[in-house]
N, C-alpha and C positions, 0 to 999 in steps of 0.2 A: 646746397639748400636754397639756391636761387635768390639770395638776399631776403628770404622770408623771415629770418631771425636777426637781421642786422640791428645792432645796438645804436644808441645815440652817439656813442664814441665812434662807431663805424661810419655813421653818416657824416659826422664832422670830419673824419679822416678822408673820406671820399671827396668831400667838398674842397678840402685843403689841397689835395693832390690833383684835382681836376679830372677825377674818374667819371666815366659815363656809366651809370647803373643800368644794367641790362635785366629787365624784369619780365617775368613770364606769367601773366595773369591767369591763363587757362590751366597752367600746372597747379597753381594754388587751389583753384576750384576743383580740379579733378582729384587731387590728393586730399581734399577736404581740410586744407590748411588755411590759416589766416594769411591774407594777401600781404605782399611786401608793402612797405610804408612809402609808397610813391609820392604822395602829397608832401610828406615831411621831408623827403629827399629833395624835391623841387624847391620847397620853401627854404631849405638850407643851402641852396645853390648847386645841387647835384643835378646835372642833366640826366634825363631818363630816356632809355630806349626800351621798346617792347617788341616781343616776338611771340609766335605761336609755340615754339619749342616742340613742334609736331613730332611725336614719337608714340609708339604703342603702349608704353609703360606709364607715362605720367601726363600726356597731353595729346590725345588723339584728335587733333583738329588742325585744319589748314585755314580756318576762317579768321582773317585779320579784322573784319568788322566785329566778330565776337570778341576777339582779344582787345580791341579798342573799347568796346562796351564794358568789358570786365575791368579795364584800367580805369574807366570813369566811375563805375559803380563801387568796385572793391578797393581801389587805390586812390579814389577821389581826384583823379586828373580831370581837367576840363576837356571837352571835345577837341579844342584846338591843341591842347597839350598832348592828347593821345595821338592825334594825327601827326604832329611833329615827332613824337616818340617812335612812331611806326615808320617814319620816312627819313627825315634829315638826321635826327639823333642816332637812328640805327645805322645809317651810313657812316656817321662820325665814329661810332663805336668800333667799326671795323676798318676805319681809316680809308674810306673810299668816297668821302663827301665831295672830292674834287671831280668825281665822275657821275655820281647818282645821289638821290635823296632829295633833290629839289629841282624845280624847273628853271634852268638858267642857260643862257647861251654858252655853248661849248660842252655842255654835259650830254650824257648818253641818250637822253630822251626816252627813258622807260616811263611810260604814262599809262594810267588806267583812267578811262572816262567812265564815271559812275552814273547810273540812272537815278539820281536823287536831286532834289531841289536845292539842297545846301549840305555842307560837309557834316553837320550834326546828325543828319539822318543815317550816315554810315554807322555811327555808334548806337543810335537809337533803334534802328530796324536791323538788328544783327542776325536774324534768322532768314534773311532774304539775300539772294544773289543779285547784287546791284550792278554788276559789270555790264557796260554797254559796249565798250571797245578797249583794246589793249594794244599798245605799241611797245616794242622792244628794240632798243637802239634806233628809234625813229621809224621802224618798219611796222606797219599794222599787222598784227598776228591774230586778232580776234575782233569780230564785229563788222 
């Protein structure tokens, strides 16, 4: 159920145990369900990660800008929180934050250079391909 129905007790338990909540905003939209309570989770101290959950049955999208937009609109995350949820927190959720998820010396250097004037435009202009360049493990693969 992708944490769409999590209770107050469930949120408190996740916070107590240090769980990273993995939320799928596009799934809720596509299934016409109420979005997960992302804002309440963050306010309770639960780190949130977001993803597309790309699949033909409940989330046929690969657009992370769309997912970040939906996290902002339907889950009330800020643009900064949605960017963190899509990058660093997502890496933490699968325990690879020592390799990816942020730009730091010694990490893998998976980088997307977006053609936007600030990070908020990623969430705001979600129907546009903003990719300018992409690097994977420090090697430019697009742009």
